[in-house]
N, C-alpha and C positions, 0 to 999 in steps of 0.2 A: 154465779159466785161472784162476789166483788173482787175488783183487782186487786192484787196485793201490791204494797209501795213500802218503801222505806223501812219501819221498824215492823212490819207485818210479815217480814220474811220469816220463813220457817227457821227453828233452832238447828244449827249447822255443829254445835259444840259436840255431839256425840261423834260425828263422821270426821271431825278434824281431829279428835282422839285416836280414832281408828286409822288415819293415815299414817300413823307412827309404825303400825305393824303390817298393815295391809292398804297401801294406797289404791289399789283397784277396787276393794271393797268399799272404801271411803267414797269413791267417784261413784259407784253404783248406789250407795245411800242416797247422795244429793241428787242424782238423777231421778231416784224415786220420788223423792220431795218435789222434784219440778213437775212430776207428773200430775200433781193435784193443782197445780197454779194455774191462772189464766193463760192461754196462749200469748197473748202479748207481752206478758210478764216474765216469760222464761229467759230471753236473752240478758235481761237486766239482772235476774236471780243468778245466772250463772257469772255475770260480773261481780255480784254481792260475794257468790262464792270465793271467787278468785281472790278478792280483797282477805276473805276469812282465812283462806289457807295460807296466803302470802304472810299474815300477820302471824301466822303461828310457824312461821318458817318453812313451810311445805309448797316451795317455789314451783318445783316440777308440776305439782297437783295443779297449782294456781295457773300455771300457764296452760295446762290442759282444758281447764275451766273457760280461760279467756278466749280459747281456740273454740271450744263449744258455743260459746255465745255466738261468734261469727257465723257458725255454722248453721245454728238454730235459724239466725236472722234469714240466711240463704234458704232455707228449705221453707220456713212461712213464706217467704215471698213467692215461691214456686207454687206451695199447695193452696195456701189462703190469699194470696195475694196483699199480704201485708207489709208495708214499707218499713224498712228499717230506720230506727231513730239514728241517723248519721250523727247528730249533733252530740247526743250523749254517749255513743261509742267513741267519738273523737276525744271528748273530755276524759273518758277512761282510759284511753290509750295514753294520751299526755301525762294523766297522773301516774301511769305505770311505767313510764321511760326509765326513771331512776332505779326501779326497784329490780331489774332483771327478769321480770315476768313476760316482758315483751320479747320473746326470742327472736333470733333471725329468721327462722322459716316463719313465724306468725307475722313478722314486720313484712316479709317477702310477699305472703299471701295478702296482707292487708292493701300493700301497693298495687297488686295485681287487681284487687277489687278495685281501687281507687281508679284506676287506668279504665274499668269497664262501666263505671258510674255515669249515668246519662248528664248529672249537673257536673261536667268535666273540670269546668274553672273552680267551682268550689272544691272539687276533689283535688285538685292540683294543689289548691291553697292547703288543704289539710295535710296532704303528703309533704310539702315543704315544712309545715309546723312541726310534724312529728319527727321527721329526719332532723330538723334543727336543733329539736330538743334533744335528741341523742348527743348532737355535736355539743349544745351547751353543758351538758354534763359530762364532757370529755369522752365520749363513748362513740367510737366507729362501728357502727352495729353489724355489718359483713362487708366483705369485700366487693361484692355486686350491688351495694345500695345505690351507687351513681347510676348504672344503668337502669335498674328498677324505678328510680325517681325521673328519669329521662323519659322512660316509656309513658307515665303520667302525662309529662308535660308535652310531649308530642302528641298524646290523645286529646290535650285541651288545646291544641293547636299553638302552643309554645314553642320556642326556639330549641334544637336540639343543644346548640353550642352555648346558649344563655344558660341551660340548666346545668351542663357540664361546668361552666364558670362559677355558677353558684355553689356548687358542692365543692369545687377545689378550693375557692375562696375560703370557704369555711373551715375546709381541712387545714388551710395554710394558716390563716389567723387563730385557729384553736389548737395549733401544735399537736394536731392528731397525726401527721405523716410520720413523724420519728417513729412510731410504733405501727405504722400501716403495713400489711401484708403486700407483697409482690403484685398481685392483680390491682390493687389500688392504685400503685404508681403508674402501672402501664395505663390503667382507664384514665388516670387523670391528666397523663402527658401533654395531649394537646390542648386541653384547657388550661395548664400551667404555663404552657408557652405563649397562649394569648394573653392571660392576664398579665403576664410579667413584660408584655413587650412596652407598656406605658407606664409602668409602675416599679419605681425603684425599691419602695417600701415592699412590695410582695417578692421582689427578687431577694431582699435580704432575708425574708421570712423563709424562702425556699432554701437558701444557703443554710439558714440555722436549722433545716428539717432534716439535716442528716440522720439517716435512721442510725436507731439504736442497734448494737451489734449482737444483741442477742433477741431479736425479734423470732429467730427461728431456733431451733435445736441442732441444726445442721449447719457449719460454717459455711458450706459451699453454697446454701440458699441465702445466708445474710451477706455473702460477698455479692451474689446476684442483685441483692437489694440494695446494697451500696453502689452496684454500677448503673443502676436503674435511675437513682439518684443523681450520678454524676451525668449522666446523660440528658436528665431534665436541666441541670444546669446549663450545660452547653446550648440546649434549644432555648432557654430563656434569656440567652446573652450574658449570664451571671459573671463570666469572666470580667467584665467590664467593673463590678463591683468586689473584685478579690484583690487584696494586696498581695505583694511579692512574698511575705510571710504566710499569709493565707493560704496561698497557692502550694507552697513549699509544706505547710503542715496539712493539705491533703493526703500526703503518702502516696504510696503506688495507686496509679490509676491507669486505665487502658490508653494507649498512647495516643489514639485518634481522639479521646476525649480531652484528655490533657492539652493536646496541641490546639484544639478549639478553644478552649478556656484561655489559653496564652494567647492566642489569636485576637479573643475579644477583650484582654487586658490591655491592648495597645503597648503604649510605652512603658506602661507601668511595669511590665516584666522585662521587655527587651527595647531599651531606648535606641532610637533611630539610628543608623549608621552615619558617621561623620565623614566628611572627605568624600573621595571617589567610591561609588557604589561597586560593591563586589561584581566582576565580572563573571557569571554562571557559566558562560561558554570557554573560559580560560581557568576555571577552579577545578582540579581534579576530584575534589570532594564530591561537589554536587552538579558537575557538568551534565547538561542535557545534551543528548547527541545531536550531530547535525542532520539534518534531512538527507536522507539517501539522495545524493546527486544524480545517480543513474536509475532512480525509481521510474523516469519516463519509458525505459525500456519494457516494464511490465504493464504499462497503462494503456488500457483499450480507448482507442480514439472512438469518440462517439460522432454525433451530429452526421458528418458525412463519411461515417465508417473510417476505412483506413485513409481516406482520401482528407480528412481533418476537416474542420469547421468549414463550411462553403462559402467562406468570405469573398472568394474570388467572384462568385456571381453578383456581388452587391456592387453598384453604381454609386447610390447614396449610402455612405456610411455613417450617417446620423445615429442610426440604431446602434452601432458599436461604439460610438462616443457616449451613449446614454449607459450601455452596459458597463463600460468604464468607470463611470461616475457611481452606478448604483452598487456593482460587486467587482471592486479591483482584484479580488483575489481569483475570483471565478474567471475575469476577463483575461487575468494573467497565465491561468491554466490553458484556456482556448487559444491564446495568442501563441503559446510555445507548441501546443498540436497545429495550430496553423502553418507556423515556419517549418516544423519538421515534415510536414506534408507538401510543400511546395515542389512543383514538379511532378507530383504523383501521376497526374492522368496526363496524356500525351496530346491532347486538344484543347487544352486551358490555356488562355494566355497569361500566366503567372506573372510577368513581369510588369504588364499592365495593371494588374490587380495589385500589385506591391506599390506601384506608383501611387495609385489612388490612396493606398492605405497610409504612405508616408506623406502625401499632400494636406491631411489633417493633422494640425499642430499637436492635438492632444494624443493622438496615436502614433505620432512621430516620436514624441517625448519619451513614451513607454517602450517602444520598439528600440529607440536609440539606447536608453538605459540597459536593456537586455542585451543588445549587441556589445555593448562595452564590456558587460559582465563576461559574454562568453568568448570574446577576444581576450580578456584578462586571463581567463583560464586556458585559452589555447596557448599561452605562454608561460605558464607557470613551470614547465620543464619536467613534469612527471606526466606518466600514462594517463592517470585520471584526469587531469586538466584536458587533454586530447579528447578522451572518451565523453567528456561532457560537452565541450564546444562544437567538434566537427558535425555530430547530426544536427545542429542548427544553422553553423556557417555554412555547410556545402550548400542546402537547399536555397539558401539567402544568395549566396554568389552565383548559382546556376539560373536564378531569376533576376538576375542583372542588379543585384543591390550595390555591388561595387560601382556601376555607372550610375546607380539613382542617387546614392550617397557615399561619395568616395572617401570623405572625411573620416566615416566611421571605420573603414578598413585600413586607413591609413597606418595606425599604430600595429597593425596585428603581426606578431612575430610567433611563427606556428611552430611548436616544438615538434622536433623529429622523434617519433616513438622508438624508432630503434636506437637511436642515441640516448633516450631517456631510459629505455631498458638497459644499454650499455653502462651508463653510469650507475644506475641502481644497483646491478650486479657487482660491479668493481667497488662501490662504497659501502655496501651493506643493505640488506633486506630485513625486514622483520621476523621472516622466517627462520633465521640463523640463530635466534634465541630460544631457549627453552621457557615457553610461556607457563603460567601456572593452570594446573588442572585440579577440578574439583569432581570427584565422583558424583553420579546422580545418585546412588544411594544414600550418601551423607547428607542428607535433608531435603534434595531434589529440588526442582525449580530453579527460577533465575537466581544467580547470584548477585551481590554487590560486593565492590573491593574498595577498600579505603585505606590509604597510608598514612601512617602517623611515624615520623621518624624512620627507625629501622624496625618498625611492626606494620604488618601488613595483614588486615582482617578482611577475612572471606567469608561471608555470610548467606546461606542458603535461603530459600524461600520460607522455610517454616522457622527460620529463627535460628538455627544451628549454625554456630560460627566457629571458625578455625583460625587463630593468630599465628602468621609465620614471621620468622625473623630470617635474615640471610643464613643462620645455621641450620634452620628447620622449624618445626612446629614448637611454639611455647605455651600455647594455652587452646583450648577447646572448651565450648560451653553452649549455653542455649539461652536465648532471650524472647523467644516467641515472635509473632510477626510484627513488623517494624513500621508497618503504616505510613511509608513514605520517607521515614527518617533513614538515615545512612549510620549502622552501628561501626564503632570503632573502639579498640582497645588501647588504653594508654599506659599500659605495664600494670596496672594494679585494677582497673574497674573498666565495664563496657559503657560507652557514652552513646547518646544518638544525636545526630547533627542534621539539620537542614537549612537551606537559605529560603527566607519567606519574606515576600515583598522587599528583597533586597537587604534583609537583615539575618545575619547568622544568628541561629538558635541552637543551644545544645542543651540536653536534658539527660539525667543519668537512668540507665536501663535498670528496671527492677524484675525482669524476669517475667515469663508468662504474657508477653506483648503488653506489659505494662512498663511505665517510668515514672519518675519523680522528677520534681523542681529542685534542683540543688544550687542555691545562690551562688556557691563556690564554682560552679561548672558552667554556669550561664554563658559566660563570655568566651569558652574555651571553642579551640577549633583545631583541626587535625593539621600538622605541619607536613603537607605533600607539595612539593615544589611543581610547578607548571612546566618547566622545563630542565632538562638534564642533558650532560654529555654521555655519550656511550661509544666506547672502542669497540667495533666489530671484530671478530678474531681475524687477525691477519693483517688488520688496518694499522697504518702508520699514523693516524690521525682520527680523533675521534669526530663522531657526527653529532648533531643536535637533534634533540627530540623534545617537542614542545607542544602543549595543548592550545588550540587556538580554535575559537568558534565552533567547539563540539568535535573537533577533530585533530587527532595526533598527526604533526606533520614531522616527517623525517627528514632532515637535510643534511647532504654529504658536506665534508669538511670545507669545500669551496662556498658553501652557502645554497648552492641548487636544492631545492625540493626534490625528492626520491620518491617518497610516499606518502600517501595520506589515508588514515584508519579513522573511523567513525568511532568515538569513544564517550561512555559514559559509565559513571560507577555501579549504577544500579542497572539490574535487567539483564547481564551478561548470561549466557547460556552454561548449565551446567553439563556434566556427562563427560563424553570424550571429546568433546571439543574444548580448544584451551581459551582460559580466562585472560583478557587483554589486560595488564598491569598498568597503573597510572605511569606517567613520564618520569617521576623521581625513583620508581622502582627498576625501571630499564638497565643501569647500570650494575644491579645485582643479579641479572639473570645470566645464568650460566650458556655457554655455546652449546648448540645442539649438534653440530657435526662440525668439529674444527677442520677435519681433513677438507670437506666439502666446502667450508668457508675459505679456505687457504685457496683452492682451485679458482673460486669465483674472485679473489683479488686479483689474481693475474690473467684473467679471461681477456681475450682480444676481442677487437671490433668484427673481425672477420668470422669469429666463431658465433656472436651474437646475430650475425648476419645470416648465418647459416641456420641457427635454431629457428629465427623468425621465418626465413624460407621453407623449413619443413612445416612449422605451424601452419603457415598459408596453404599448404597442401593437405591438411587433414590431421586430426587429433592423433591417429596411429602414427604417421610419418613424424610429427613433432616429438613424440615419445620416445620413439626409437633414435632419434637425431639426438636428444637430450642424452640418453643412455651413451650413445657412442662418444659425443663431444667432452660429456662431465662424467665419466664412471667414478669420480672419486667422491660423488655426492650420493650418499647411502642412506640417510636418514629420510624417511618417506615424508615428513612435513616440509623438510628443506626443498626436497625435489618437487612434491606438489606446487611449493610457494613459487619456485623458479619456473615450472611449467605454466603455472596460470599467468604469471606476469608476461612469460613470452607468448602466451596466446593473446592477451589483451593487448600488447603492442601489435601484435600481428592484425588482430581484429580491426583496430582503427587506421593501421597504415594505410590501406587503399582508400580511404576517404581523405586522408591527409594530402595523397598525392593527387587525388580527385580536386582538393580545394587548390593545391597549386597549380594544377593543369587550368583551372577555370579562371584564376586571377593572373595567370601568366608570369607567376613568380618561380624561382629556382626551385626544382626539387632537391631533397638532400644529395649532396654530391656521391655519397656512397649508399647502394640499397641491395635487398635481396635479389638475388637473381630473376627470381618468379616475376618480380614487379618492375624490374629495371627495364629502362626503353633502350633496345638494341638499336633502333633506327633513328631515334631523336623524336619519332611521332608521341604524342601524349594522348592517352586513352580517355582521360577524363572519366566522365561518369560510367565509361565502359571498362574500367579497369579488371571487374570482376571476370569480363569475358576473356581479358589477357590472360589471366592466372589460371582459368579452366581451360583454355584452348593449349597454354603451354604444358600444364600438367598432363592432359590426355596426349596432346601430339609426341611427348618425351616417352610416354608408355608405349605407343605406337612405334615409335623409330626403334625403341630397344627390341621389341617383339620382332620388327621385320628383320632386324641384324642377327638377332641370335637365333628364331626358331627355323626348324629344318624347312627346306623348299619342297613342297609336294605340289601335285597337279591339282589337288582341291582343297577348299578350306577345312582346317580343324581347330578346335577349342585350344587356348592356350591357358586361359583361367578367365576370372572375374574380377575386375577393379572398382574400386569406391569411384563413383561419379562425383564430381565437383559439385558443392552445393552452392546454391546462391543463383547464378544466371540460369533462368529458366528458357527452353526453346534454343538453346545456344546453335543448334544445327541450322536454324531458319537463315542465318546470315550467309553460310556458306554458298557460293554461286551468285551472291546477289551484291557484291560491292559496287559492280559497275552501275546497277540501278540504283543505288544509293548516292553514288556520285552524280548522277543524272539529276536526281531529286534535289539533292543539294544544291544545285546549279539552277535550277528554276526560278525565275523571278517572284514567282507567287507562294513560294514555299514560305510559311510563316516565320518570322525572325526567331520564334522561340522552338521553332521544329529544326532548323538549319543546325543549331550546334550539336543536337543529338544525332544526326546523319553524320556531321564531321567525326565526332567522337566515336561512332561505329567504324569508320574508314580508318582513324588513327589507331585505334584498338586492334582491328583486324590486320592492318598493314603492319604492324609491331610483331605479329605472329607467324607460325608457319601455314596455318590456315587462310591466311590472307595474301600470301608472299606472290600468287599470280603465277607460281611455278609449274602449275598442272600436276602437282604429286599428290593433290587431295582430291577426292570425289564424294557426294553423298549418293546413298543408296536406299532404296525402299522396298520392304519385303513385305508380303503376306503369308501368314501361319499356314501352313499345310501339316498341322500336328506337331510343330514346333513347340519349344519352352515358352510358356505363355508369361513367363518373367525374365525376358532376355537381357534387359538393361543392364548395362555393365559388363557383358559378355566381351571377351578380347579373343580374337581369332587369328590365326595366322593364314593369309591368302597366298595364292600361287607367286604373286609379285610383292607382297609385303604384308600388311595387317589391316584388320578392322575391329573398330570398337562399336557396340550396339549402344547408342544412347537414350532411345526412348521406345516404348511401346504402348500402343493405345489398342484396346480389346475392340472397342466399336467404333464405326460399323464395319471396318475392314481387317481387326486383327493384324494392324500395320504395325512395323517395327521399322526405325530410320536407325542408319549406321554411317559412319565416316569410313571411308577406305584410305590407305596410304599407299604408295608406290615409290621407292625411292628413286627409280628412273623415269617416273612418270608414264610408265606403259602398265597398262591393266589388262588382265586376261580374265576372261569369264570363269566363274567358279560354280559348283553347287554349295548351296548353303543348306545343309539337311534340316528337313522339317520345314524349309520357307521356298517360296517362290517369288521372283521379282514382281513389284508391283507398278511401281511408278517408274517413269523415265529416269535415266542417271542424270544427276545435277553435276556437271564438271565445275571445277573450282573457280573458273572465270576470271574476270577482270581483276587486277590487285596488283600488290607489290609497293614497297615503302617508297621508293623513287617516284613512281607514278603519283601516288596518293601525295607526297610530299609536293610535288610539281602541280598538281590540282589545287592544293591548298594556296598555293601562292598565286596561282591564275585568279583564283576566286577572290582572293583578297585584294589583288591589283586591279581586275578588270570588273569585278562585279559579276552578279548572275549572268549566263549565257544567254544569247539571243535564242529565240525560238523560231522554228519553221514550220507554218501551216501548211505550206503548198507540199512541202516534204512528206508530210503525214498522208496527204491526200494521195499523193503520189505512191507511197509504199502500200497503202490499203489497195490501190489499183493493181499494183504489181503482185500481190499476194492473194488477192480475193478476200481478205479479211474485212470484217466490217469496219467502216471509218471509226465507229466509236471504240471499237477493240484497239486499234492502232493509236488512236488518241489518248485513250487511258494508259496504254503502256508508254507512251513517249511524254505525256504531260501529267499524268495522274488523272484521277477521277474526281471530279470538285462536287460530286452529290452524294458522297458518304453521310449517311446519318450521324449526327454529333460534330460535324465539321462545317456546319452551314455558315460559321462566321469566318471561314476562309474563302468562301466562295466568289466574294466581290475582289478578291485579289487576282481573280482569273481576268485575262483579257476577254473582251466579248467575240472575238474571232475564234478563240479557243473553246469558249462555252458552246458555240454554234455547231462545233463538230459532233457534239452530243445531241443533237436534235437532226430528225428527218427532214430535210427541206421540203419534201413533197407532201409529207403527211402531217408534220409537226410532232410527231411522235417521240419522246425522249428515248435515248439510248438506255437499255437495261441489261445490265451486266450480268454475264452467264459464267458458267464453270470455265470454259475457254479464255474469257476475259481475264480472270483471276490469276490464270496460269501466265498468260502474256504478261500480265503486269510484273512477273517476277522474270520469266524466261526472256521474253523479247525486249523488255527494258534493258537487261543484262547486256545484251549484245549490240544494242543502240550505242553504248559507250563506246567511244573511240578508244584505241589502244594508248593513243598518244593524246593526254587530256588537252592540249593546246587546241586540237583539230575541234573541240567542241565549241570553242568561240570563233575559229574561223571557218569552218565547214560545216559545222552542225551536227546532229548526231549520225552514227554510221548506218544510213539507211540501206547502203548496199550490202553491208553485212548482215542486216536484220534480214533482207528479203532472201539471202543465201541460206541463212540459218532456218527461215521458214521452209523453203523448199527442200532442205536437204535433211532437218531434223524436225523443226517444230511441228509440220504438216503431218508427220508419221504417227503422231499420238492421238488415239481416240479419246476426247473428252468426254463423251458419254452424257 
C-alpha cells in the first residue's frame, strides 16, 4: 500500500460529527481508520485528526489524538525500530501551543521524552522553543514547567542555574508572574535573586509583578502568594528601588520583610542621624544587656584544666604575642583565665612567669589595661565591683604583681563589702519596690518592656501585649511576633521601633506579625528617660537610677553606687519572676514592704556585721540571723533580696581581706567577728581556714561547757562542716614544722608566703594557740557509722567532732578533741578503735608566731646545722636520710626538681650513702617523721632557731619516749 500523505487522509467528517454525542465512539472510528494506513503514517494521521477535531471545537478529543500520536511513535520505535519524525512533531507542537490542545500533562510528558532523547542538545533547543512559545502567547503552562525544563537542560549538559534564569527572566519580561501560582514563585526564587543582582531593570519588573489578588479563590492562599512576592523583593534587594511612597503603598507586610526593604532603601526611608549618634547602651528603648560580669564563675577553664592556660611553662613568649595579634578576643579570654589561676599549683614559680609576661611590651599593655579595669571595679563602692575585681587582683597580688608593677596598684581603693552592704541597705535596694509581673499563661515566652511617658507596654513572645499606666491596665491586644522590634503604645496605636546602624526607625504595627510604613510615624520614638530619681520608703532624700552601658546603676543620695543590674527591654522572663522596668518607671513603682523598708533605713553597722558573720558560717545560720535581726521584713522578695546581698558581701569579704593582707594595706576598721584578727596576725590566703576553725571551735567549746560529763563519749548531734578548706585537720600539730620550713634558706620565694600565711591563720585561732587544749585523733571503724563526718561528741574532758572519713584502705575517721583544761582522758568511741598515734596540738601561739615573723624579717633565713643532723641520727638510730628529710626537707620529690639547686651540696650529700652511693629512698616512717619529728625540732622560743639551731635534744627525747613506740609497718 502506498503511504498516505497530505490530502490522501481518510475522511474524518463522520467521526467529527459523532464526537458531539459520543467522543469515545468518535475516537474509535478514527483509530479504525488508522488501522488501514501504513505504519509510518499513523502518528502524522493522528496529528491530522487532532487538527480536525480542534477546528470543530472538540479540544479534549484533539488533545487525546495528539497524545496518541506520541504514544504510537514510542510503540513503533520499540516494535519496528522506526525512528520518530521529531522535526515534524516539533512543528506540530509549536503550531498547537496557542490552541489549548497541548495540555499541561501532554507538555510534561513531551519534556520528559526530550530529556531522554539521545540528541540531547537538539532536544534542549526544542524544549526551550516550545516553552518559550507558551510564554510568547502569555501562557504559563503549569507550575512545574521550570523543573521539567531544567531536567532537559541538565540531561544536555547545560547548567541548572542558567536554565532557571532563562525561565525566570521570560516570566518577568512577559508579565506572567502576576498570575503565577505559589509553586512558581517558590521555584523561581533563587533565579530571581541572581537575575536582579546586576539588573535594575529586572528589579523594577519584579516590583511590578505584584500578584493579582484573585489568583486563588482562597484569600489565605492569595495572602501567602503576596508574601512570597515580598520575600523575593527582599532577596533581590528591591528596597533600593522603592521610594518612601512606594514602601508606604505596600500596605501591611511581614515585619521582617518590611524591615529588610527598609534597610535596603538606605537613606531613602530613614535619613542618617545628625549630631551625636544614639547610645544603645543608655537608651532604655533599645538597650542591649551588658555582658554578665560574673560569667567567669561558670566558665570551664580549658588548656591546663583548673590551673588555667599553662603560660607559666613558657620561657619564650613569642607565641603569645602572635596569638594576641591573630585573635585578640581569644587571647583576652585566655589572659583572664591565666590571671585567675595564678597560684593554683604549689610548685610553680608564678612570680617569675608573671615577670616574663610583663617584660614583653605587647603583653604588658594588654594586662595593664585589664588591671586598670579591675582596680576601677574594686573601688566602685558596690558589692558587684568587688565580686568582679578580687578574683583577678588577689592572684596577681600573691604572684608579686605589686612588686613587679607597683604603679598599677598605686590607685587601688578597695571597697569594703560590709560597708557597701551597709550603705545599700540604709539607702534602698531594688527589691524594696514591687516590680512588674507578667503571667506565663498570658502569651508566654520572653517579655519586652517599653515606656512612653505614662504608658508602659509589656509584650509577650507571641505578640500579645498589655499597656499599663500608673493607675492600671489601659489596653490589651495582639500584634504577632515582633521580629526584633520593640512594640509600644502611644495611647492610640501600637508602633514598632528599633535602632539600626545608629538610626532610630519606627513602623506602625498592623497585627499578625505585620507592619506598615507610615510616613508620619517614621521619626517617632518612645519618650523613656534614661535616668530618674526614686525615693525609697522611709528615705529622706531620693536615689538616682540611671541606665549606663546596658546596666541600671542605683546611686545613693550621696552619689555612691550601691547596685548595678543588667537591663534590656527585650528578652525579660515571664512567669513568676518579676520584669525589670526601665529607669523612668521606677518612681511609679509601689513599695513592696513599707515596714521592712523602714527597718532597713534605720539599720546599724553592728547589725550588718552580724548578718555577714552569720552568712559566713553558712546559709542556715545566715537565714536565722536575718530573721532574728530584722523580723519586720515579711515580704519574701525583699527578704530574699536582703539575704542575697548579705551572702554576696560575705562571699567576697575573705578575698578582700586576703588582698589587704598581701598588699600590706589596712583592713577595714570594723569587721565581723569570724574574720576579725584577734591577735594582729593576718591570715592572707588562709583566711578560709580561720573561718572554718573558729566555727568548729565555737561549737566544740559550747558542747564541752553545756554537755553532761560522763566516763565515756556520747553523741551530741551532727554539725555542718565548713565548706571551702579541704584537709583542715592536716595542719594541727604541724605549725612548728611549717615555721622550720619557712626559715630554711632554700625554701622557694613563692612557697615561703604560703607557709607564713598558715602560721598567721592558725596563730589567730584556738587550734593554733599552743595551749595544749586541742589534739587530733584517728580511728578505724569496727562497725561504726560509715558517714561519721560532722558528728559532735561529748568526751569525758570536753568534746570531739569528726572531720573526715575515708573508707579505703583503713576505714579511717579523723577527729579533733577539745579539753578546756588541757587534760585528756581515754574514752571508748562506740564502733571505733584508735588507729594512728594521737597528734598533740604542738608548737604555736600568736606571740611566738609574731616573734618568728619579726626574726625572719630582720635576720633572714635561719642557719642550718648539718653536724647536728648527723649527731641526731646517731643518737636515735634513725637513718641519716630520715633525719635530714625531717630537718631540711626532701629535695628529690617529683615535680619539685626546680627547687633542688637551692639546696647546699652538703645537705644534698646527706641523702646519699657514702659507701654505696645509693640514694636515700623515703619510706613510710620517713613521711611520718617529716610531720612529727620536724614539729619537735622547732624550739619553743623562736629566737633559739637563729642562735642555737633546731631543738635536737628535744627531738631525741621525743623519739625515745614517743616516736619510737609506733610501728610504721
